[in-house]
PDB file of N, CA, C and O in Angstrom:
ATOM      1  N   UNK A   1       0.850  -1.172   0.000  1.00  0.00           N
ATOM      2  CA  UNK A   1       0.000   0.000   0.000  1.00  0.00           C
ATOM      3  C   UNK A   1       0.900   1.242   0.000  1.00  0.00           C
ATOM      4  O   UNK A   1       1.810   1.366   0.821  1.00  0.00           O
ATOM      5  N   UNK A   2       0.637   2.122  -0.904  1.00  0.00           N
ATOM      6  CA  UNK A   2       1.391   3.373  -0.989  1.00  0.00           C
ATOM      7  C   UNK A   2       0.811   4.391  -0.016  1.00  0.00           C
ATOM      8  O   UNK A   2      -0.400   4.613   0.008  1.00  0.00           O
ATOM      9  N   UNK A   3       1.664   5.002   0.775  1.00  0.00           N
ATOM     10  CA  UNK A   3       1.201   5.986   1.736  1.00  0.00           C
ATOM     11  C   UNK A   3       1.764   7.352   1.365  1.00  0.00           C
ATOM     12  O   UNK A   3       2.917   7.482   0.954  1.00  0.00           O
ATOM     13  N   UNK A   4       0.931   8.347   1.519  1.00  0.00           N
ATOM     14  CA  UNK A   4       1.321   9.728   1.269  1.00  0.00           C
ATOM     15  C   UNK A   4       1.003  10.500   2.537  1.00  0.00           C
ATOM     16  O   UNK A   4      -0.062  10.323   3.130  1.00  0.00           O
ATOM     17  N   UNK A   5       1.924  11.356   2.951  1.00  0.00           N
ATOM     18  CA  UNK A   5       1.746  12.103   4.182  1.00  0.00           C
ATOM     19  C   UNK A   5       1.639  13.588   3.886  1.00  0.00           C
ATOM     20  O   UNK A   5       2.339  14.126   3.028  1.00  0.00           O
ATOM     21  N   UNK A   6       0.761  14.221   4.606  1.00  0.00           N
ATOM     22  CA  UNK A   6       0.595  15.657   4.517  1.00  0.00           C
ATOM     23  C   UNK A   6       1.199  16.259   5.779  1.00  0.00           C
ATOM     24  O   UNK A   6       1.027  15.719   6.872  1.00  0.00           O
ATOM     25  N   UNK A   7       1.901  17.367   5.631  1.00  0.00           N
ATOM     26  CA  UNK A   7       2.494  18.039   6.792  1.00  0.00           C
ATOM     27  C   UNK A   7       1.732  19.321   7.074  1.00  0.00           C
ATOM     28  O   UNK A   7       1.357  20.067   6.170  1.00  0.00           O
ATOM     29  N   UNK A   8       1.519  19.548   8.356  1.00  0.00           N
ATOM     30  CA  UNK A   8       0.790  20.735   8.805  1.00  0.00           C
ATOM     31  C   UNK A   8       1.660  21.445   9.837  1.00  0.00           C
ATOM     32  O   UNK A   8       2.181  20.814  10.757  1.00  0.00           O
ATOM     33  N   UNK A   9       1.814  22.748   9.683  1.00  0.00           N
ATOM     34  CA  UNK A   9       2.573  23.511  10.682  1.00  0.00           C
ATOM     35  C   UNK A   9       1.611  24.031  11.740  1.00  0.00           C
ATOM     36  O   UNK A   9       0.488  24.440  11.444  1.00  0.00           O
ATOM     37  N   UNK A  10       2.079  24.002  12.967  1.00  0.00           N
ATOM     38  CA  UNK A  10       1.272  24.424  14.107  1.00  0.00           C
ATOM     39  C   UNK A  10       1.711  25.805  14.589  1.00  0.00           C
ATOM     40  O   UNK A  10       2.804  26.265  14.260  1.00  0.00           O
ATOM     41  N   UNK A  11       0.873  26.448  15.352  1.00  0.00           N
ATOM     42  CA  UNK A  11       1.167  27.794  15.867  1.00  0.00           C
ATOM     43  C   UNK A  11       2.445  27.845  16.696  1.00  0.00           C
ATOM     44  O   UNK A  11       3.136  28.864  16.725  1.00  0.00           O
ATOM     45  N   UNK A  12       2.756  26.735  17.373  1.00  0.00           N
ATOM     46  CA  UNK A  12       3.946  26.719  18.228  1.00  0.00           C
ATOM     47  C   UNK A  12       5.234  26.427  17.458  1.00  0.00           C
ATOM     48  O   UNK A  12       6.302  26.312  18.058  1.00  0.00           O
ATOM     49  N   UNK A  13       5.137  26.307  16.126  1.00  0.00           N
ATOM     50  CA  UNK A  13       6.303  26.056  15.298  1.00  0.00           C
ATOM     51  C   UNK A  13       6.577  24.585  15.045  1.00  0.00           C
ATOM     52  O   UNK A  13       7.482  24.252  14.281  1.00  0.00           O
ATOM     53  N   UNK A  14       5.815  23.700  15.671  1.00  0.00           N
ATOM     54  CA  UNK A  14       5.987  22.266  15.438  1.00  0.00           C
ATOM     55  C   UNK A  14       5.242  21.852  14.163  1.00  0.00           C
ATOM     56  O   UNK A  14       4.487  22.635  13.586  1.00  0.00           O
ATOM     57  N   UNK A  15       5.470  20.606  13.741  1.00  0.00           N
ATOM     58  CA  UNK A  15       4.854  20.078  12.524  1.00  0.00           C
ATOM     59  C   UNK A  15       4.167  18.758  12.827  1.00  0.00           C
ATOM     60  O   UNK A  15       4.660  17.960  13.624  1.00  0.00           O
ATOM     61  N   UNK A  16       3.033  18.532  12.191  1.00  0.00           N
ATOM     62  CA  UNK A  16       2.315  17.264  12.280  1.00  0.00           C
ATOM     63  C   UNK A  16       2.429  16.544  10.951  1.00  0.00           C
ATOM     64  O   UNK A  16       2.497  17.175   9.896  1.00  0.00           O
ATOM     65  N   UNK A  17       2.451  15.224  11.006  1.00  0.00           N
ATOM     66  CA  UNK A  17       2.402  14.394   9.808  1.00  0.00           C
ATOM     67  C   UNK A  17       1.093  13.627   9.831  1.00  0.00           C
ATOM     68  O   UNK A  17       0.783  12.945  10.808  1.00  0.00           O
ATOM     69  N   UNK A  18       0.324  13.737   8.756  1.00  0.00           N
ATOM     70  CA  UNK A  18      -0.984  13.103   8.670  1.00  0.00           C
ATOM     71  C   UNK A  18      -0.972  12.137   7.497  1.00  0.00           C
ATOM     72  O   UNK A  18      -0.645  12.515   6.372  1.00  0.00           O
ATOM     73  N   UNK A  19      -1.329  10.887   7.769  1.00  0.00           N
ATOM     74  CA  UNK A  19      -1.421   9.886   6.708  1.00  0.00           C
ATOM     75  C   UNK A  19      -2.683  10.174   5.900  1.00  0.00           C
ATOM     76  O   UNK A  19      -3.780  10.228   6.456  1.00  0.00           O
ATOM     77  N   UNK A  20      -2.532  10.357   4.600  1.00  0.00           N
ATOM     78  CA  UNK A  20      -3.686  10.670   3.757  1.00  0.00           C
ATOM     79  C   UNK A  20      -4.496   9.432   3.387  1.00  0.00           C
ATOM     80  O   UNK A  20      -5.547   9.544   2.756  1.00  0.00           O
ATOM     81  N   UNK A  21      -4.014   8.252   3.775  1.00  0.00           N
ATOM     82  CA  UNK A  21      -4.756   7.021   3.523  1.00  0.00           C
ATOM     83  C   UNK A  21      -5.726   6.755   4.667  1.00  0.00           C
ATOM     84  O   UNK A  21      -6.919   6.555   4.436  1.00  0.00           O
ATOM     85  N   UNK A  22      -5.218   6.749   5.907  1.00  0.00           N
ATOM     86  CA  UNK A  22      -6.074   6.435   7.055  1.00  0.00           C
ATOM     87  C   UNK A  22      -6.511   7.682   7.829  1.00  0.00           C
ATOM     88  O   UNK A  22      -7.295   7.585   8.773  1.00  0.00           O
ATOM     89  N   UNK A  23      -6.002   8.854   7.429  1.00  0.00           N
ATOM     90  CA  UNK A  23      -6.383  10.150   8.007  1.00  0.00           C
ATOM     91  C   UNK A  23      -6.031  10.285   9.486  1.00  0.00           C
ATOM     92  O   UNK A  23      -6.737  10.961  10.234  1.00  0.00           O
ATOM     93  N   UNK A  24      -4.945   9.648   9.906  1.00  0.00           N
ATOM     94  CA  UNK A  24      -4.488   9.722  11.289  1.00  0.00           C
ATOM     95  C   UNK A  24      -3.253  10.613  11.359  1.00  0.00           C
ATOM     96  O   UNK A  24      -2.351  10.515  10.527  1.00  0.00           O
ATOM     97  N   UNK A  25      -3.226  11.489  12.372  1.00  0.00           N
ATOM     98  CA  UNK A  25      -2.016  12.268  12.648  1.00  0.00           C
ATOM     99  C   UNK A  25      -1.053  11.315  13.335  1.00  0.00           C
ATOM    100  O   UNK A  25      -1.317  10.855  14.445  1.00  0.00           O
ATOM    101  N   UNK A  26       0.065  11.018  12.679  1.00  0.00           N
ATOM    102  CA  UNK A  26       0.952   9.972  13.190  1.00  0.00           C
ATOM    103  C   UNK A  26       2.104  10.504  14.029  1.00  0.00           C
ATOM    104  O   UNK A  26       2.703   9.752  14.797  1.00  0.00           O
ATOM    105  N   UNK A  27       2.424  11.789  13.897  1.00  0.00           N
ATOM    106  CA  UNK A  27       3.551  12.320  14.665  1.00  0.00           C
ATOM    107  C   UNK A  27       3.510  13.834  14.698  1.00  0.00           C
ATOM    108  O   UNK A  27       2.932  14.485  13.827  1.00  0.00           O
ATOM    109  N   UNK A  28       4.145  14.377  15.733  1.00  0.00           N
ATOM    110  CA  UNK A  28       4.403  15.805  15.855  1.00  0.00           C
ATOM    111  C   UNK A  28       5.885  15.950  16.150  1.00  0.00           C
ATOM    112  O   UNK A  28       6.426  15.219  16.980  1.00  0.00           O
ATOM    113  N   UNK A  29       6.545  16.885  15.480  1.00  0.00           N
ATOM    114  CA  UNK A  29       7.976  17.097  15.678  1.00  0.00           C
ATOM    115  C   UNK A  29       8.278  18.587  15.652  1.00  0.00           C
ATOM    116  O   UNK A  29       7.542  19.374  15.058  1.00  0.00           O
ATOM    117  N   UNK A  30       9.366  18.959  16.302  1.00  0.00           N
ATOM    118  CA  UNK A  30       9.751  20.372  16.340  1.00  0.00           C
ATOM    119  C   UNK A  30      10.322  20.833  15.008  1.00  0.00           C
ATOM    120  O   UNK A  30      10.274  22.021  14.692  1.00  0.00           O
ATOM    121  N   UNK A  31      10.864  19.901  14.219  1.00  0.00           N
ATOM    122  CA  UNK A  31      11.370  20.207  12.880  1.00  0.00           C
ATOM    123  C   UNK A  31      10.707  19.258  11.891  1.00  0.00           C
ATOM    124  O   UNK A  31      10.498  18.085  12.203  1.00  0.00           O
ATOM    125  N   UNK A  32      10.381  19.745  10.723  1.00  0.00           N
ATOM    126  CA  UNK A  32       9.700  18.922   9.722  1.00  0.00           C
ATOM    127  C   UNK A  32      10.513  17.677   9.377  1.00  0.00           C
ATOM    128  O   UNK A  32       9.942  16.625   9.090  1.00  0.00           O
ATOM    129  N   UNK A  33      11.830  17.788   9.401  1.00  0.00           N
ATOM    130  CA  UNK A  33      12.689  16.639   9.095  1.00  0.00           C
ATOM    131  C   UNK A  33      12.545  15.522  10.127  1.00  0.00           C
ATOM    132  O   UNK A  33      12.880  14.372   9.845  1.00  0.00           O
ATOM    133  N   UNK A  34      12.052  15.850  11.309  1.00  0.00           N
ATOM    134  CA  UNK A  34      11.862  14.846  12.348  1.00  0.00           C
ATOM    135  C   UNK A  34      10.670  13.937  12.124  1.00  0.00           C
ATOM    136  O   UNK A  34      10.464  12.992  12.885  1.00  0.00           O
ATOM    137  N   UNK A  35       9.884  14.203  11.097  1.00  0.00           N
ATOM    138  CA  UNK A  35       8.699  13.387  10.823  1.00  0.00           C
ATOM    139  C   UNK A  35       9.018  12.142  10.003  1.00  0.00           C
ATOM    140  O   UNK A  35       8.258  11.174  10.040  1.00  0.00           O
ATOM    141  N   UNK A  36      10.118  12.147   9.268  1.00  0.00           N
ATOM    142  CA  UNK A  36      10.430  11.064   8.323  1.00  0.00           C
ATOM    143  C   UNK A  36      10.506   9.699   8.992  1.00  0.00           C
ATOM    144  O   UNK A  36       9.993   8.720   8.451  1.00  0.00           O
ATOM    145  N   UNK A  37      11.131   9.617  10.149  1.00  0.00           N
ATOM    146  CA  UNK A  37      11.267   8.325  10.845  1.00  0.00           C
ATOM    147  C   UNK A  37       9.891   7.752  11.180  1.00  0.00           C
ATOM    148  O   UNK A  37       9.652   6.556  11.012  1.00  0.00           O
ATOM    149  N   UNK A  38       9.004   8.597  11.645  1.00  0.00           N
ATOM    150  CA  UNK A  38       7.645   8.147  11.997  1.00  0.00           C
ATOM    151  C   UNK A  38       6.881   7.710  10.744  1.00  0.00           C
ATOM    152  O   UNK A  38       6.131   6.734  10.778  1.00  0.00           O
ATOM    153  N   UNK A  39       7.071   8.427   9.654  1.00  0.00           N
ATOM    154  CA  UNK A  39       6.393   8.078   8.404  1.00  0.00           C
ATOM    155  C   UNK A  39       6.876   6.728   7.885  1.00  0.00           C
ATOM    156  O   UNK A  39       6.074   5.932   7.396  1.00  0.00           O
ATOM    157  N   UNK A  40       8.168   6.462   7.984  1.00  0.00           N
ATOM    158  CA  UNK A  40       8.703   5.161   7.530  1.00  0.00           C
ATOM    159  C   UNK A  40       8.137   4.009   8.352  1.00  0.00           C
ATOM    160  O   UNK A  40       7.941   2.913   7.829  1.00  0.00           O
ATOM    161  N   UNK A  41       7.877   4.248   9.628  1.00  0.00           N
ATOM    162  CA  UNK A  41       7.408   3.183  10.521  1.00  0.00           C
ATOM    163  C   UNK A  41       5.884   3.054  10.595  1.00  0.00           C
ATOM    164  O   UNK A  41       5.370   2.136  11.233  1.00  0.00           O
ATOM    165  N   UNK A  42       5.170   3.962   9.950  1.00  0.00           N
ATOM    166  CA  UNK A  42       3.706   3.956  10.046  1.00  0.00           C
ATOM    167  C   UNK A  42       3.098   2.823   9.220  1.00  0.00           C
ATOM    168  O   UNK A  42       3.512   2.561   8.091  1.00  0.00           O
ATOM    169  N   UNK A  43       2.117   2.167   9.810  1.00  0.00           N
ATOM    170  CA  UNK A  43       1.290   1.180   9.102  1.00  0.00           C
ATOM    171  C   UNK A  43      -0.161   1.507   9.432  1.00  0.00           C
ATOM    172  O   UNK A  43      -0.537   1.613  10.599  1.00  0.00           O
ATOM    173  N   UNK A  44      -0.963   1.662   8.398  1.00  0.00           N
ATOM    174  CA  UNK A  44      -2.379   1.965   8.614  1.00  0.00           C
ATOM    175  C   UNK A  44      -3.053   0.794   9.319  1.00  0.00           C
ATOM    176  O   UNK A  44      -2.771  -0.370   9.033  1.00  0.00           O
ATOM    177  N   UNK A  45      -3.939   1.122  10.236  1.00  0.00           N
ATOM    178  CA  UNK A  45      -4.716   0.118  10.956  1.00  0.00           C
ATOM    179  C   UNK A  45      -5.798  -0.429  10.016  1.00  0.00           C
ATOM    180  O   UNK A  45      -6.620   0.340   9.518  1.00  0.00           O
ATOM    181  N   UNK A  46      -5.810  -1.747   9.766  1.00  0.00           N
ATOM    182  CA  UNK A  46      -6.807  -2.320   8.846  1.00  0.00           C
ATOM    183  C   UNK A  46      -8.254  -2.058   9.273  1.00  0.00           C
ATOM    184  O   UNK A  46      -9.131  -1.887   8.427  1.00  0.00           O
ATOM    185  N   UNK A  47      -8.496  -2.029  10.564  1.00  0.00           N
ATOM    186  CA  UNK A  47      -9.855  -1.753  11.046  1.00  0.00           C
ATOM    187  C   UNK A  47     -10.252  -0.321  10.697  1.00  0.00           C
ATOM    188  O   UNK A  47     -11.386  -0.066  10.290  1.00  0.00           O
ATOM    189  N   UNK A  48      -9.321   0.603  10.856  1.00  0.00           N
ATOM    190  CA  UNK A  48      -9.580   2.004  10.489  1.00  0.00           C
ATOM    191  C   UNK A  48      -9.887   2.119   9.000  1.00  0.00           C
ATOM    192  O   UNK A  48     -10.808   2.836   8.610  1.00  0.00           O
ATOM    193  N   UNK A  49      -9.123   1.418   8.168  1.00  0.00           N
ATOM    194  CA  UNK A  49      -9.367   1.463   6.721  1.00  0.00           C
ATOM    195  C   UNK A  49     -10.735   0.895   6.378  1.00  0.00           C
ATOM    196  O   UNK A  49     -11.435   1.425   5.516  1.00  0.00           O
ATOM    197  N   UNK A  50     -11.113  -0.182   7.052  1.00  0.00           N
ATOM    198  CA  UNK A  50     -12.439  -0.760   6.823  1.00  0.00           C
ATOM    199  C   UNK A  50     -13.523   0.244   7.216  1.00  0.00           C
ATOM    200  O   UNK A  50     -14.486   0.448   6.478  1.00  0.00           O
ATOM    201  N   UNK A  51     -13.358   0.868   8.382  1.00  0.00           N
ATOM    202  CA  UNK A  51     -14.355   1.847   8.832  1.00  0.00           C
ATOM    203  C   UNK A  51     -14.476   3.005   7.841  1.00  0.00           C
ATOM    204  O   UNK A  51     -15.584   3.450   7.542  1.00  0.00           O
ATOM    205  N   UNK A  52     -13.362   3.485   7.340  1.00  0.00           N
ATOM    206  CA  UNK A  52     -13.404   4.572   6.368  1.00  0.00           C
ATOM    207  C   UNK A  52     -14.090   4.145   5.073  1.00  0.00           C
ATOM    208  O   UNK A  52     -14.798   4.939   4.454  1.00  0.00           O
ATOM    209  N   UNK A  53     -13.885   2.906   4.667  1.00  0.00           N
ATOM    210  CA  UNK A  53     -14.505   2.447   3.421  1.00  0.00           C
ATOM    211  C   UNK A  53     -16.004   2.220   3.576  1.00  0.00           C
ATOM    212  O   UNK A  53     -16.758   2.353   2.613  1.00  0.00           O
ATOM    213  N   UNK A  54     -16.433   1.877   4.784  1.00  0.00           N
ATOM    214  CA  UNK A  54     -17.856   1.638   5.038  1.00  0.00           C
ATOM    215  C   UNK A  54     -18.631   2.914   5.354  1.00  0.00           C
ATOM    216  O   UNK A  54     -19.818   3.013   5.043  1.00  0.00           O
ATOM    217  N   UNK A  55     -17.970   3.882   5.967  1.00  0.00           N
ATOM    218  CA  UNK A  55     -18.649   5.094   6.407  1.00  0.00           C
ATOM    219  C   UNK A  55     -17.859   6.324   5.976  1.00  0.00           C
ATOM    220  O   UNK A  55     -17.314   7.034   6.821  1.00  0.00           O
ATOM    221  N   UNK A  56     -17.790   6.584   4.683  1.00  0.00           N
ATOM    222  CA  UNK A  56     -17.003   7.732   4.229  1.00  0.00           C
ATOM    223  C   UNK A  56     -17.591   9.051   4.735  1.00  0.00           C
ATOM    224  O   UNK A  56     -18.803   9.262   4.706  1.00  0.00           O
ATOM    225  N   UNK A  57     -16.714   9.921   5.194  1.00  0.00           N
ATOM    226  CA  UNK A  57     -17.137  11.239   5.675  1.00  0.00           C
ATOM    227  C   UNK A  57     -17.077  12.277   4.553  1.00  0.00           C
ATOM    228  O   UNK A  57     -17.765  13.296   4.596  1.00  0.00           O
ATOM    229  N   UNK A  58     -16.254  12.004   3.564  1.00  0.00           N
ATOM    230  CA  UNK A  58     -16.083  12.935   2.456  1.00  0.00           C
ATOM    231  C   UNK A  58     -16.413  12.235   1.147  1.00  0.00           C
ATOM    232  O   UNK A  58     -16.149  11.041   1.011  1.00  0.00           O
ATOM    233  N   UNK A  59     -16.983  12.946   0.182  1.00  0.00           N
ATOM    234  CA  UNK A  59     -17.276  12.329  -1.105  1.00  0.00           C
ATOM    235  C   UNK A  59     -16.001  11.757  -1.722  1.00  0.00           C
ATOM    236  O   UNK A  59     -14.974  12.432  -1.786  1.00  0.00           O
ATOM    237  N   UNK A  60     -16.077  10.517  -2.170  1.00  0.00           N
ATOM    238  CA  UNK A  60     -14.942   9.889  -2.834  1.00  0.00           C
ATOM    239  C   UNK A  60     -13.923   9.283  -1.898  1.00  0.00           C
ATOM    240  O   UNK A  60     -12.962   8.668  -2.361  1.00  0.00           O
ATOM    241  N   UNK A  61     -14.099   9.436  -0.579  1.00  0.00           N
ATOM    242  CA  UNK A  61     -13.109   8.911   0.362  1.00  0.00           C
ATOM    243  C   UNK A  61     -13.033   7.394   0.296  1.00  0.00           C
ATOM    244  O   UNK A  61     -11.939   6.831   0.299  1.00  0.00           O
ATOM    245  N   UNK A  62     -14.174   6.727   0.235  1.00  0.00           N
ATOM    246  CA  UNK A  62     -14.154   5.265   0.199  1.00  0.00           C
ATOM    247  C   UNK A  62     -13.390   4.775  -1.018  1.00  0.00           C
ATOM    248  O   UNK A  62     -12.627   3.814  -0.920  1.00  0.00           O
ATOM    249  N   UNK A  63     -13.578   5.411  -2.154  1.00  0.00           N
ATOM    250  CA  UNK A  63     -12.865   4.994  -3.356  1.00  0.00           C
ATOM    251  C   UNK A  63     -11.370   5.207  -3.234  1.00  0.00           C
ATOM    252  O   UNK A  63     -10.594   4.378  -3.709  1.00  0.00           O
ATOM    253  N   UNK A  64     -10.940   6.306  -2.604  1.00  0.00           N
ATOM    254  CA  UNK A  64      -9.511   6.546  -2.454  1.00  0.00           C
ATOM    255  C   UNK A  64      -8.892   5.557  -1.477  1.00  0.00           C
ATOM    256  O   UNK A  64      -7.747   5.145  -1.664  1.00  0.00           O
ATOM    257  N   UNK A  65      -9.624   5.170  -0.440  1.00  0.00           N
ATOM    258  CA  UNK A  65      -9.121   4.186   0.512  1.00  0.00           C
ATOM    259  C   UNK A  65      -9.017   2.824  -0.167  1.00  0.00           C
ATOM    260  O   UNK A  65      -8.016   2.125  -0.008  1.00  0.00           O
ATOM    261  N   UNK A  66     -10.037   2.449  -0.917  1.00  0.00           N
ATOM    262  CA  UNK A  66     -10.014   1.151  -1.587  1.00  0.00           C
ATOM    263  C   UNK A  66      -8.909   1.084  -2.627  1.00  0.00           C
ATOM    264  O   UNK A  66      -8.240   0.058  -2.745  1.00  0.00           O
ATOM    265  N   UNK A  67      -8.703   2.152  -3.383  1.00  0.00           N
ATOM    266  CA  UNK A  67      -7.652   2.141  -4.403  1.00  0.00           C
ATOM    267  C   UNK A  67      -6.273   2.125  -3.756  1.00  0.00           C
ATOM    268  O   UNK A  67      -5.331   1.605  -4.355  1.00  0.00           O
ATOM    269  N   UNK A  68      -6.121   2.677  -2.552  1.00  0.00           N
ATOM    270  CA  UNK A  68      -4.837   2.667  -1.855  1.00  0.00           C
ATOM    271  C   UNK A  68      -4.480   1.271  -1.368  1.00  0.00           C
ATOM    272  O   UNK A  68      -3.305   0.970  -1.159  1.00  0.00           O
ATOM    273  N   UNK A  69      -5.488   0.413  -1.186  1.00  0.00           N
ATOM    274  CA  UNK A  69      -5.240  -0.959  -0.720  1.00  0.00           C
ATOM    275  C   UNK A  69      -4.596  -1.802  -1.826  1.00  0.00           C
ATOM    276  O   UNK A  69      -3.958  -2.816  -1.545  1.00  0.00           O
ATOM    277  N   UNK A  70      -4.763  -1.386  -3.061  1.00  0.00           N
ATOM    278  CA  UNK A  70      -4.274  -2.197  -4.184  1.00  0.00           C
ATOM    279  C   UNK A  70      -2.824  -1.975  -4.466  1.00  0.00           C
ATOM    280  O   UNK A  70      -2.272  -2.587  -5.381  1.00  0.00           O
TER     281      UNK A  70
END
C-alpha cells in the first residue's frame, strides 16, 4: 500500500504528519525533518481502513481508501 503524508505547521512552530490514507495524525515534531522516521514506521490500521470504506465522511473517500489498498 502506498502511503502519502501531509504536513501541517502548528502555531507553536511544530509540525504534524498526517497519513492521507487512514487520516491519522501519526507524529508531531519540532522540525519537519523529524517526521520522516515516523512516516517510515507507520502502518495503517486495517480496522480504520475498513471503517473509512464503510462510512465515508467525504465524497470519494471510500474509493480513495479502496484504491490505496491495491
